[in-house]
C-alpha positions in Angstrom: -42.2 10.6 24.7 -39.4 8.3 26.1 -36.1 9.4 27.6 -32.7 8.0 26.8 -29.2 8.8 28.2 -26.3 9.5 25.8 -22.8 10.2 27.4 -24.6 11.2 30.6 -27.0 13.7 29.1 -30.7 12.9 29.0 -32.7 13.3 25.6 -36.4 12.9 24.8 -37.2 10.6 21.9 -40.3 9.4 20.1 -41.3 5.7 20.1 -39.7 3.8 17.2 -36.7 6.2 16.8 -33.2 4.6 16.8 -30.4 5.8 19.1 -28.7 7.2 15.9 -31.7 9.3 15.1 -32.0 10.6 18.6 -28.2 11.5 18.6 -28.5 13.3 15.3 -31.5 15.2 16.4 -29.5 16.4 19.5 -26.1 17.1 17.6 -24.4 14.1 19.2 -21.6 13.1 16.8 -21.8 9.4 15.8 -19.9 8.4 12.6 -21.8 6.6 9.8 -21.1 5.8 6.2 -23.8 3.5 5.0 -26.7 5.3 6.7 -29.3 7.1 4.5 -32.7 8.5 6.1 -34.7 7.3 3.0 -33.5 3.6 3.5 -33.9 1.1 6.3 -30.5 1.0 8.3 -28.3 -2.1 7.7 -25.3 -1.5 9.9 -23.0 -2.6 7.1 -20.3 -0.1 7.8 -20.3 -0.7 11.6 -19.0 2.8 12.3 -22.1 3.9 14.4 -21.2 1.7 17.3 -22.1 2.7 20.8 -21.5 1.2 24.3 -24.7 0.1 25.9 -25.0 -0.2 29.7 -27.3 -2.3 31.9 -27.8 -5.3 29.5 -28.8 -8.8 30.9 -25.1 -9.7 31.5 -24.4 -6.6 33.4 -21.4 -6.0 31.2 -21.2 -3.0 28.6 -22.1 -4.2 25.2 -21.1 -2.6 21.8 -24.2 -2.2 19.6 -24.8 -0.5 16.4 -26.8 2.8 16.9 -28.5 2.9 13.5 -30.5 -0.3 14.3 -30.7 0.0 18.1 -34.2 1.2 19.1 -34.5 3.9 21.8 -36.2 2.7 24.8 -37.2 4.4 28.0 -34.3 4.4 30.5 -31.7 3.3 27.9 -28.2 4.4 28.6 -25.5 4.5 25.9 -22.1 6.0 25.5 -21.0 7.4 22.1 -17.4 7.9 23.2 -15.0 6.3 25.5 -12.3 3.6 25.2 -14.7 0.8 24.2 -16.4 2.9 21.5 -13.0 4.0 20.3 -11.8 0.4 19.8 -14.9 -0.5 18.0 -14.6 2.7 15.7 -10.9 1.9 15.1 -11.6 -1.7 14.0 -14.5 -0.5 11.7 -12.4 2.2 10.1 -9.5 -0.2 9.5 -11.8 -2.7 7.9 -13.1 -0.1 5.6 -9.8 1.2 4.7 -8.7 -2.3 3.6 -11.4 -2.2 1.0 -11.0 1.4 0.1 -7.5 2.5 1.2 -7.4 5.8 -0.9 -10.9 7.0 0.2 -10.4 10.6 1.4 -13.9 10.5 3.0 -13.1 7.5 5.2 -9.7 8.9 6.2 -11.1 12.3 7.1 -14.0 10.8 9.0 -11.7 8.7 11.0 -9.5 11.7 11.9 -12.5 13.8 12.9 -13.5 11.0 15.4 -10.0 10.8 16.8 -9.0 7.7 15.0 -5.5 7.4 13.4 -6.1 5.7 10.1 -2.2 4.9 9.9 -0.1 5.3 6.8 -1.9 4.6 3.5 -1.0 1.2 1.9 2.0 1.6 -0.5 1.3 -1.6 -2.5 4.3 -3.4 -1.2 3.6 -6.8 0.3 7.1 -7.2 2.0 7.9 -10.4 0.1 11.5 -9.3 -0.1 12.0 -10.6 -3.6 13.5 -7.4 -4.7 16.1 -7.4 -1.8 17.1 -11.0 -2.5 17.3 -10.9 -6.2 19.6 -7.7 -6.0 21.8 -9.4 -3.4 21.8 -13.1 -4.3 21.5 -13.0 -8.0 22.6 -9.6 -9.4 25.0 -8.8 -6.6 25.0 -5.1 -5.6 22.6 -5.4 -2.7 20.9 -2.0 -3.2 17.8 -2.6 -1.1 17.1 -3.5 2.5 14.3 -3.5 5.1 13.9 -0.4 7.3 11.7 0.4 10.3 9.8 3.6 10.1 7.1 4.4 12.7 6.8 0.8 13.7 6.3 -0.5 10.1 8.9 -2.2 7.9 9.6 -0.7 4.4 11.8 -1.6 1.6 14.3 1.2 1.1 17.3 1.9 -1.1 20.9 1.9 0.0 22.5 5.0 -1.4 25.0 4.5 -4.2 24.4 0.7 -4.6 22.0 0.5 -7.5 23.5 -0.2 -10.9 20.1 0.5 -12.8 19.5 -3.0 -14.2 15.7 -2.9 -13.2 15.7 -6.6 -12.0 14.0 -5.5 -8.7 11.1 -3.9 -10.7 10.7 -6.9 -13.0 10.5 -9.3 -10.2 8.1 -7.2 -8.0 4.8 -9.1 -7.8 2.7 -6.0 -7.2 4.6 -3.6 -9.6 5.3 -1.1 -6.9 8.9 -0.6 -8.0 8.9 1.6 -11.1 11.3 2.3 -14.0 11.1 5.4 -15.9 13.4 5.9 -18.9 13.2 9.6 -19.9 15.4 11.0 -22.7 18.8 9.4 -21.7 18.1 8.9 -18.0 16.8 5.8 -16.2 15.0 6.4 -12.7 14.1 3.4 -10.5 11.9 4.3 -7.5 9.7 2.7 -4.9 7.0 5.1 -3.3 8.8 8.5 -3.1 12.3 7.0 -2.6 14.7 7.0 -5.5 16.5 3.7 -5.7 18.9 4.8 -8.5 19.1 7.4 -11.3 21.5 6.7 -14.1 22.4 7.8 -17.7 21.6 5.3 -20.4 24.2 3.9 -22.9 23.4 3.5 -26.6 23.6 0.2 -28.4 26.5 0.1 -30.8 24.3 -1.9 -33.2 20.9 -0.2 -33.4 21.6 3.2 -31.5 18.9 2.7 -29.1 19.2 3.6 -25.4 19.3 0.3 -23.5 21.4 0.1 -20.2 23.2 2.0 -17.7 27.1 2.3 -17.6 27.1 0.8 -14.1 25.2 -2.2 -15.3 27.4 -2.8 -18.2 30.6 -2.3 -16.1 29.0 -4.8 -13.5 28.4 -7.4 -16.3 32.0 -6.9 -17.8 33.5 -7.4 -14.3 31.4 -10.5 -13.7 32.4 -12.1 -17.1 36.2 -11.0 -17.2 37.4 -14.3 -16.1 35.2 -16.3 -18.5 37.3 -18.3 -21.1 35.1 -17.2 -24.0 34.9 -13.5 -23.2 36.0 -11.4 -26.2 36.6 -7.6 -26.6 33.8 -5.6 -24.9 31.0 -4.4 -27.1 27.9 -2.5 -25.9 24.9 -4.4 -27.7 21.3 -4.4 -26.6 19.9 -7.9 -26.2 18.2 -7.8 -29.6 21.4 -6.9 -31.4 23.5 -9.3 -29.2 21.3 -12.1 -30.3 21.3 -11.0 -33.8 25.1 -10.9 -34.1 25.4 -14.1 -32.1 23.2 -15.8 -34.6 25.2 -14.5 -37.5 28.4 -15.6 -36.0 27.0 -19.1 -35.3 25.6 -19.2 -38.9 29.1 -18.3 -40.3 30.8 -20.9 -38.2 28.5 -23.6 -39.3 28.8 -22.6 -43.0 32.7 -22.5 -42.6 32.7 -26.1 -41.2 30.8 -27.5 -44.3 
């Protein structure tokens, strides 16, 4: 039998055992995800890091306990600042690959690591903010700091329900839901805007919000070719426009 020290306590071990096996045999908590007793350890998840003292350099070294063989006199720490940093890095790497994994999130919390807020799909490209302000006009979105992180958030009462922000979003994290005669635009759990929908005078389909139609009418009021306001969906507007053009061409002949 050999003796090793984990967090100041001395444990006996058999030749060939790994530090992780010794720890588990003595109820010392070391997180693992890729370890299975029927398979040769690979250290892929890197969660089982421990601090090893007394190496050649004299400096503490972080090593993976699943592949580190127990040797007589070996002293390791399964907790502490150095180990916590190694665990934190390993957990965050795993959460980048599996952000919704409840097992990884719970395992991190059990071992005192804050996994941080779950990813929301937004890449902070600001296209939605810019198109709403620079092209459409209302400026209904802005960036806001929450717990040290930046988020796209709505400005109350500014949205006109056009849906341009959702259409330009490269990750489709902004959602439009048209239910019955109401349009709801949202990002995460934040409602950007909720609006009634107008019916097309041509086909009768619900197609746009009153705020959006008023915005377009205001934008085109001074245009020399603006006629009396009609509420047509894009399909009907094109159909009527084509018919008018056809009549004009026929009249000229």
